[in-house]
N, C-alpha and C positions, 0 to 999 in steps of 0.2 A: 480241361471242364467241357460239359457238355453248353454246346451253341445253344441260344435262345433261338424257340420257334417266333414264327411272326406273329400269334396272337401276343404272346407276353412282352415282346419287344414292342407290341402297338399299346398293351397296358402301362408300361414304366413312360412311353414319350406322352400321355395321357395325363399319365401322374406327373412328371417334369411340367406340364405347360401350366396344370393345374396350381403347383407351389411356385415355379419360377417365371412367372409372365416374362416375357420376352424386353419389356422397358425397365426389366430389374436388374439386366445381368450388368448393365451400367449403372445402377441406382438413378436412375435419372426419368422426369416427364417424358412421355413416347414423344410431344410435340417441340421439344427441346433439342434440334439438331447439335449434336456434339460427338466427337469421334474422338476424345483424347488418350493418350497412350494407355497401358493397362498398369492401375497403380497397385505395385508391389510392396508397398511398405510396412502392411501390416505381418507381411510372412518376412518380408528381410529384417524387419526391427524389432521383433517381438516373441517372446519362449514362454515359455511354462513361469518361468519366475519375474517374467514382466509384471508391474504395477501399475497404478493406477495413471501416477505420472507418466508413464512411458506408452501408456494409450494416448493420452490426452496430447503428447508431444508432437506424436507422429501424425495423429488426426489433424493439431492444427498448420504443422510444418505441409502437409498436403493442401489443405485449404487456400493456407498463402500463397500456394503456387498456382494455381487453378486462374487461368486469366478469364476477365471480365464477360459473361454473355456465357460461360461451359458449364457442365454441370461435373462434378468430381466423381469418380467411382471407388468401388471398395473392393477388393480379393481378399478373402480371410485363407483362403485355400486353392489348391491346384495340382494338377495331373502330374507336376513336376516335385511336389513338397511332399512330406508326410502330412499323414490326416492330425487334423487340428487336437483331437483327441487323443492321439498318439505317437509315441517315439519310437516305433519297430520301423526296421526299413519295408515301404511296401512293395508291392509285386503282384503278381500273377495267384498264388492259392486263395484259394475263398478263407475269409478270417474266420478261425474255430468260435468266434462268438457269434457265429448267423444265426443259430436257434432261439438269441435271446434277444441280439439287435438286427433287427430289419423290418423293412417295411410296414409289412403286413401287420406286427407285431405292436407297433406301435401307434400305428393304426385303430388298433381293437383297444390300447393299453386307455383310462382315466386321462392318464398325464404323462407324457412322453417330449422328448428332445422334439420327437417332428411337428406334436401338434404346437408346443412352443413355438417352432419356426413357421409356421402354416398361420397363427395369429398374427406375428409379426410382420410378415408377407400383407396380410389382410389388412395392419395397420399404416403399411407402404402406401395401400391406395388412397387411405384420407386425406384431404384436402389439408390436416394440419402439418403433415409431415412436410408439404411440399411448399405450406407457406410462413410455417415459422420461421423464426430465427436461429443460428444456429450459436451455440455456443457448448462451453464444456467449461470443469472448475476443479480444480485440485490446487491446494493451498501452496506455496513455496514461493517460486518468483512472483510477485505479485505487484501492482502500485497502487497505492493506497494516498486518497486526498485528506487534507487536513483542514474541515470545515469550521471557521469560530462562527458558531451558531447564532450569535447576537448579530454577526454581520452579514448573514447568506440572502435572507427574505422573508421578508413579512406577509401576512395573509388578514392582519384585524388593522392597517391601517396605523399602527402605533410608534411604528419606525425603528422597531426590535424586531428582530430577526427570531422566526420562531419553527416547531416541530411541523408544522402543515404546509411553511415557507419552503421547508427541504423536501419534503412528499411530493409538492409539486416540480421540484429539480432534479428528485430522482432520474430521471430520462437523461437531463444532459451530462451529468457526471457515468452513464449508461456508454453515454456517447462520446465520451472522454476515455473509454477504453479502460479505466478501471476498476479495478475488485472489489473495491472496497473502499470506504471513508471512516475518519475519527473524527469525532464531535468535542468541544471545548466541553463543561461540564453541564450539564443539562439538571441537576440535582438541587432542589430547596436551596436556597440562598440569600442571604442580604445583600448579597452584590457588592460588597466594599473592595471585591479582586475578580470582578467580570465571573462570579461561581465558585471559583478557587478558594470561597470562604461557605462549607457547607453546613448546613444549618438540620437538614433531615436526607442522609444518603438512601432511602427510602422512598422519596415520592419527588415529584416534577415541580421546577418553579415556574409558578403561574405566568409567567410571561410567555415562558413560553408553550405552554400548553399544558393537558393533561398527561395521565396514564393510558386514556384510551388514545391520545393521538401517538403518543412513543408507540404503542401495541400496531398499532396501523404505521408507524412507518417502518417498524420492524419488519412487518407481513410483507410489506411494498417493497420493500429491499430485496429480500428474499424473493420474491416473485423476477425482480428482475437478476438477481442472480450477484447484488451487491450485498459485500458485508460490512454489518454496524460493528463500529469500536468505538469506546466510552472512555473518556478520560477519567481515570480513577485518581480521586486526589487523597492517597491514603497519611502523608506525614501530619497535617493537621487538620482542624477541624473551623467552624465559626464560635466565636464566642456565646452565639445565641443558639448553641447547640445544645440540647437537654443534658448530653453529655456532661458537657463541660459546666451547666449549671449545677448538676448535681454533681459535681469532681469540687468546684467551689463552694460547696456547702458541707463539703466531708461526708456525704452520704452514702451507708456502707456498697463494695463494690467497687465506687468510684474515686475513691479519696487517691487512687496514684493513675488515675488515669490519663492523665499530663502532664507535663515534666515542671513538677514545682519546688521552691527553694524558699527558704527562711530569709535570705540575703546576707548580707555581712553587718557587723555594728557599725552605726554610723556617730563619731565620736561628738561629733556638732551637736546630731540631735537623737537620743537613745529611742524616742519616740518613732522614729522616720528611718528603717534598715536602708543600708544602700545595695544594691543589684551584686549577686554574687560574682559577675567578675565582667569584665570588658566585651565581650560579646556582641559585635553589631548587627542588628537586621537587614537584609538583604536591601529593604526599604528603607533605611538609613535609619537611626540612633540605635539605642540599647535594644537588644533582642530580651532584654527583661521588661517586665511589665507589672506592677503592683497591684494586687486585690485588696481592696478595704475588706470586702465579704470576710476571705479566707485569712487575711493578712499573712500571704506571702506572694512572693514573685513567683508566673508564670512564663515560661519560655516562648518567644514568638517569634521563629527565624525569617519569617516573612511579616506581613500588615501585622500591626496591635489586634485586628479583631479576628486571628488566625492563630491560633495559640495550639504548639505541638501537642500531640497524641505519644504517648509514653511507650514505646513498642517493648521495654524490657519488662512489661505489664502481661504475662499470658491472655488476661482477660482483652485488654485491646487488640492484640493478635487474632484472636478467636472471633471479636466483631466483626473485625475490616475481612474477614476471611466469611463472615456471613454474607456480607454488605457483595462481597463478588459472588458468592453463589446466588443472591434474589435475581441479579439483573441477568446472569446468564441462564438462569431458569426462564426468565421472559425474551429469551432469544438471541441475549446479543450474542457477537461471534467473538470477545474479545476486548483486552484492556490495553491503552496507552496509559502508562503508572505515571504519575507527576513527581517530580520532587524527589528521585529516590537518596541522592547523596545527604539528604539531610533527615532522614531517618532515626540513625544514633547518633549521639555526639557522646563525648568522655564519657566517665560516670561519677569523675572527681567534678562539680561545676565550680570550682574552685580555680578550676586551672583558667588564667588569663592568656591571651594569645592577639597577637597583633592587630588591630582595628580594622582591619581589611580583611582579615581572613575570615573571620565567623567562627563559631563552634568547631573544633576538630573534631573530623568524621573518623567511625570506624568501619573501615571495608569487610571486615569477614562478615560481623552481624549483619550489616547492609546485605551482603551478598547470599546469607541463609535466607533471609526474608523472603530475599526476589526469588529464589529455588520455593519456599513454601508456597508462594501465591503458583508459581508456574506448578506444583502439583496439583491445586484446587482446579484450575482451569483442566490439566489430566483426567483430573476424577470426572468432573463433567464430561467430558469425553465419552469417559467408557463405559459410563453410565446411559448417555442418551444418543451416543453415535457421532457420525457425522466427521465434517472436516477437525483438523488440530484447531485450538481455540487460539487466537492472537495474543501475544503479549508484547509488548513494547515498552521497552524503559528509555526513560527520558535522562541523562547525567550527560552532561558538556564533561567530558573526559579529558586526556593528555592527548590522548590519539582521535579526538575528533576533529572533526572536518573544519581545521582553519585557512579560510581563504579571504582574500581582499580583491577590492578591486583592480590592483597592480598585480596580482598573483601572475607569475610564468606559466606557462605548458610546465613546464621540467618542475614548477612546485608542484601543481596539481597531481603531476602523474607521480611524485612521489608522496602525497597525501593519501593517492588509490593505493599506491604501492605498503605502504607502511598500517593502514588499515586492516588493509588484506592480510599481511604478515604474520596481524595478532589475531585475526579471525579463528576460534576452537576449531579445531577438526569438525565435520559434519554439521556445524551452525552455518546460520542463513545470516549473507550481508544484508543491510539495511542502510539507503544512503538519505539523508534529509536535506536539500540546500536554503531550503526555506521553510521558518514557522511564523507563528503568530508573536513570540518574543523577539525579531530578529529584522530590522530593515529588511523591507523586500529587495530580492532580487536585482531588480533592474535598477534600484536603485542605487544599494551596494555593489555592483558592477557593473553597469552602462546598460543602457536599455538597448545597444549594439551588440550585447550578447545572451539577449532572452534565450534565442532560440539555441544557440551554442551549450549554456548551461543545460538548458531539457535534455538535449542531445547524449550528453556526457552521462548524467543524471540516468536516464530511461535505458543508456546501453550496457552500465553495469550491471552484475549478477547482483541475484538479491530483491529484495524488496526497495520499490523507488517510493519515495514520499514526497507529496507538494503540497504547497500549502496553495489552499483555492486563491485564485486570481495570478497565479504565478503563469498558467496555461496563456492568459492573453494579456502578460507583461504589466500589469497595473506595478506601479509606484507608488510611494510613499509620498502623503499627502501633511504638508503644514498644517500644523492645528497650534491654534494659540492659546494661553495660559488658561482663558476663560472659558473655552471648549475644553480643556484636559480632563480627560476620566478616569488615566490611569493613577492609582493611590502612589504609585513608585514616585510620579512624577509630580502629583500634589504633593507630596511630603516635601519635595526637595525644593520647592518654591519658584516663584516668578523666573527669578534670576538664575535659574540650574535646570527648571525642570528639561529642557531640551536633552539634557545629555541622558537622563532615565527613562523619557517618556518611552513608551511603545505603541502610541495611539497611532502615530503616523503610517503604520503597518495592517491597521486593524479597523482600518474605513470600510463602511457597506460596500459588498460586491457587485461588480458593475455589468447589468445585464442588457439595457440597451440602452438607446439615446434618448427616452422618455422622463420625466418628470424625476429626477433623484434615480436616474438610472434603471428604473423598473423594480428597486429597491422595495420602495414603500408608497403611499399615497399621503402620509402625513406630512404634515408643515415642520417636522423636527425630527432630523432621524439621529441616533444615539452619539453620532461622530458626523461632522461634514462631511459631504461628498466631495470626491474628487474633483478637481476642476477640466481634466481632460476625460471626464467620462461619456461625453458624447462622441469621443473620436477612437476612444479605449475601450471596447463592450463587446460583447458576448455577439449580440445581435449585427452588429457591423461585421465581426472578423467570420462568424457562418455565412454570409450574403455577398462577400468581396467575390468578384470574378477572380481573381488571380490568389496567391499565396497569402495566408496570414498567419501569426503566431498561435492562433487556437489550433491551424489546419495542420501545422505543423505536429504541435502536441499529441493531437487525434492519430495523427501518422505513424507517431512514434510509440503510441499505446497498441495499435495495431501490431506493429513490426515485434513488438514485446511477446507477441506468441509465435514469432519464428523459432523454431528448434534450435538455430545457433545460439541465439539470445538465452534460452532459457535452460539449455543445459549446456552448452559450449565451454568449452575454455576462455580464460581472459588473458590476454599480454597485453601492456599497455607499453607506447614508446615513444620518444620526441622527436620529430626533425624541425629544425627552427624554432618558431612557436608555433605548430602543430602540433598536438596533442592525438595523439593516433591509439585509438580502443579496436584491439582485433577479440572479436569473437566466433571460436572453432570449434568444429564439431565434424569428426570423421564422418564422409558419406554425405555431408549437406554444406551447400554455397559456404561461405565465409561471411560473415558481416564486420563490416571494419565503418568506425566513426571517426571522420577527420574534422578538427576544429581547429583552427587558425585563430589563437590567441592576441595574435600582435595585429598593428595599425600596417603593415605593409604586404605584399602580394606576397603567396608561398606556393614554390612549386617540388612537391613528394612523389618517392619512387615506392608504392606500398607493395611491390610482387613477391617481395622474399624478405618481406619487414616480421611477419608472423610466423608462427610454428609451422606452418603449410605455406608452402610458395604456391601464388596464384595463377589462373590462365591471365591470358592477356587483355581481356577485357573484362569489364564489370558493369554494374548498372546502378545508376543512381535511385535508391529506395524513398530518400528524403532529402529535401535540401532548404537550408532556412531561409527567413523573408529575403535577407540580402543578395542572394545567389544569382546567377543568370542561368544556373539549370534547372532541368524539368526533373518531375519523377518518372522512371522508364525509359531514360536517356542513356545509352552508351557511353562506359569513361575507358580510356586505358590506363591500366592500373601502374605501369612506372611510368607516368605523367599527368600526375591531378595537381591542376591548379586552381588555386585558392584564394580569393578574395579577402581585405581584413576583414576579421572575424568573422567571416564565413565558415559554416559549419554544412558538413553532407556526411550521410548514410549510405556507403556502397557495399553492394553483396554480389560477390564475385566467386567461381568455382575454384578450388582448390587444386592443383595440376596431377593429378591421378582418376584411374576408372571411377567414375562416380557411381555406377551402381555395382559396386562392390557388394558381397553380399558380407554382413556384419556376423562375427563371431561374440558378438555380447551384446546387452543392451544398451540404446543410445545414451546412456549417463554414465555407463564406462569410458566413454570415450574423454573425459574427460582429464 
């Protein structure tokens, strides 16, 4: 090669000074004195086969390790690695494509790689690049919050939560570190069962707002990087739905839209047929209701106001797919699908069953219907782009998480292993600790286990789903029969309503210590407020000087961006009363969650308990409210002492060369 003359060398230096200002080498503002080590993670862990998820996890992992007050730096190529655009071995000979790929030709071209790069460097000089918040998003390992819309926040003073109320509180969800939320049904409804009885699948319940409010909610959520998931109720509609009215009148095309049966002859009175069989509704009483207009019985596995749709009618299947497409096109990111196991029942409805069992479920047809809905979501993604649309089905299966107040660490461990061992290959697990149909976690397991259970939930691989209020430790509220609104409890009567009521876990969310916890300015709320709302609320837990349940939850949400929690292997173990959850990924710190589920002090050695041996010392990354330790405090991994019901998350380096060059992508380390 000919040596460069002084003029050419000066020109190159001038060009470099134009395109790569010195302050951009470390990707930091000039006034921020920061001298971190060079970040070679993009070089070490990415290659031409890397996907969006791989880029996201490498970026998040590095940012999680940058000390407060220091700026990150990014290196995509250097003199020790092959060119970004090439797999060939680099060295001295001039590249044979220098005639077409060179600075001069790229500067003269209308569009070129060089001009794109120059524009990017100009953008980095703008204030928005320095002042904006960092965030990346790829669907997969996410955290979602369940919002009981009626209990969230009201903006019109009527004591009932609404869409505008959720818009006002979206920044709170973002601060929690969640990636999205799903709302209880928002569709038009006579509200016999909190909106799960839908009279119009294409409109908004007036109490909650308007279609314009909904569109504003979706737009604001997307602006904040939050996914909006709707509660889809396909098993039944309201008896006030136009479809049911047409079916009851036997109008053409709707005759078999619902499950009808003429009933059995009644020997005592031939004019009054008997129900087809002894099937029992979930809300007590017969699952069959007589229609004087049609002179037949209709099936209702839930309330008498919720007639079952007939999924053996192709018109019903097509109609519900159309409903899904309608809301997907308005910008929703997916659905939580309610009451999936009740979609199909035995074709011969004369079949009697045990009164406590209800209609016989048909698994194969149900699974096929779920796959058809999944195809609808995939079709919309293919046509419109973006992330994969979310679909979560609600089904209390035999391998569901079944835990109780006195569950031991071993029982929790067995439940996790049982679920993971039954996960189909390539599918993402999801974990639900509580919801609007189950007693509050703090009431089911004890208030001393609030942080412990949230740590277990957030440490597991896949999607973590939290019922709004569990992050601050809300508890069940005693509701009198006079204040009861749950139809299942109302049907049970004043002597037995407490055995079936779901009202205690559905009380209004507790925002602050003002009147009615900041939920509403009305004189009456849809359910009574918890008497402890002045002590247990968001404002108190945000402003407290020390730790709080909310601060623990936010910390866990932040840690879920850690690469080991996103892509690492899972191993669980038990030591005495302590459940230990290992998340490990080659080349990264191991993340270890320890939850003392017992009433005595426990000492645990985790140094060789995981797949990889750990170095002698780790660091506390999150600690429960009842812990004496602090985040950032060092800990000897060979002797970790846990007080009763204490839980912690620890990070520790594996005992091998930390900056080893990986031969494959990070997610291959599973």
